[in-house]
N, C-alpha and C positions, 0 to 999 in steps of 0.2 A: 698570481695571474696577471697578465699584461692587460692594461686598461685600453679603452678605445683611443685615448689620446696618443698612444704609442704607434698607431697606424699611420706613420708618415714616412716610412722608408722607401726604398727604391722598388721593392716588389721583385717579382720574377720576370725576366725578359720573355716575350712571346716566342722568340726563336732561339733554339739551342746554338752553341758555338759551331756545331756540325752543319747548321743551315736548315734543320728540320724544325717543325713546330714543337714547342714544349708540350709534353703529354698533359700537364696540368691545364695549360691554356686550351688545348683541344677539347678537353672534357668540360671545362668551365664555360667556354664560349658556346659550345653546343647546347648546354643546359640553359645558359642565359638567353640565347637566341629564342629558345622555346618559350621562356617566360616573357620575353619582350614581345613576341608575336601574339601571345595570349593577352597580354596587357594592352596591346594596340587595338584590340577589338576589330581587326581588319582595316584599320585606318593607318595610312603611312605615318611614320614617326620622324620628326625632325631631330636628328642626332647631333650632339655637339661635335665641333670640329676636332681634329686630332686623332688620337689613338682609338677612341670609341667609334668614330666613323670609319677609320681604316680597318677596324676589326669587324664591325657589324654591317657596314654599308652595302657591300656587294650582295650578301645574302638577303638583307632587308629589301633592297631594291628588286631582287628577283622574286621574292615571295609576297610582297604587298603591292596591290595595284596602285597605279598613280591616281590620286584624287587631290583636289585643291586644298582640302582641310587636313591639317596634320596635327597629331598630338606631339608633345615635346618630351624629350628624355634628357636627363643630365646625371652626371655623377654627383651623389649626395653622400655626405658622411663626415666623420671627424676630421677636423683640420681644413675643411673647405668652407668658403663663405656661402651663405644661403642665397639661392637665386631668388630674384624678385621680378616677376612672379615665379612661384614655385613650378617646377616642371610637372607634367601630368604623370610621368613615369620616372622613378628614381632608381638609378643603378647604385646599389649600396653594398658595403662589405659584410661578409660573414666573419665573426670573430674567430681568429686562428686557433684559439684554445677551447672555446665553449661551443662554437658553431652558431651562436646567437646572431640573428640578422639585425643590422642597424635599423632602427625604426625612426624614420624622419617624421616630424610633426606635420600633419595636414596633407600628407601624400598617401593615397591608398594603394596605388599600383607600384609595387617595388620589384626589382630584379636583383636577386642576391648574386654576389660574386665572391669567390675565395679572396681573402684579404690580400694575398700577394698579387693577384691579378688586378684587383681594384686599386691597390696602391700604385701599381705601375701605370694604370690609366689615369689616375688622379694626380700623381706627382712627378711623373717622368714622361715627358712628351716628345721623345725623339721619333722619327719616322720608323715604321716597322719594315725591316728588310724582308724581301720576298723569300719565303722558305723554299727549300729545294723540292719539297713535295707539294702536291695539290690535294684538294678534297676536304680540307677543314672549312668549317662554316666561316671562319675569318680570313680565308685565303684571298689574296688579291690577284691570283692568277686564274686563268681559265683552262 
């Protein structure tokens, strides 16, 4: 069995070579967005810059009303330094073999992601190309 420390690869790109969203990303982002909205308790969430904001930002902004106080979310897991202070909501990997969800200490609200999606967000920060199709929760087109 692969240990948590092995989760440092490139992961799966969000967009296929054909220019369409990866089916894995579509499924994972839809499920993760539901977890993120539930964990937010209706309060806007400050998302970390980069691929997390590029993926969740548009849908998050459309679904959560603007309020001055925001909860924080961050990628948390093996190979990443601990944030200080810890985020309110942790985006964590699910183990690729066991399905076990990474359990960060001291954070109660977690949003699990497939390990390949989490690794891409955590360790590979290139811009997301705009896919040829629209309708995915992470889509940047309207």
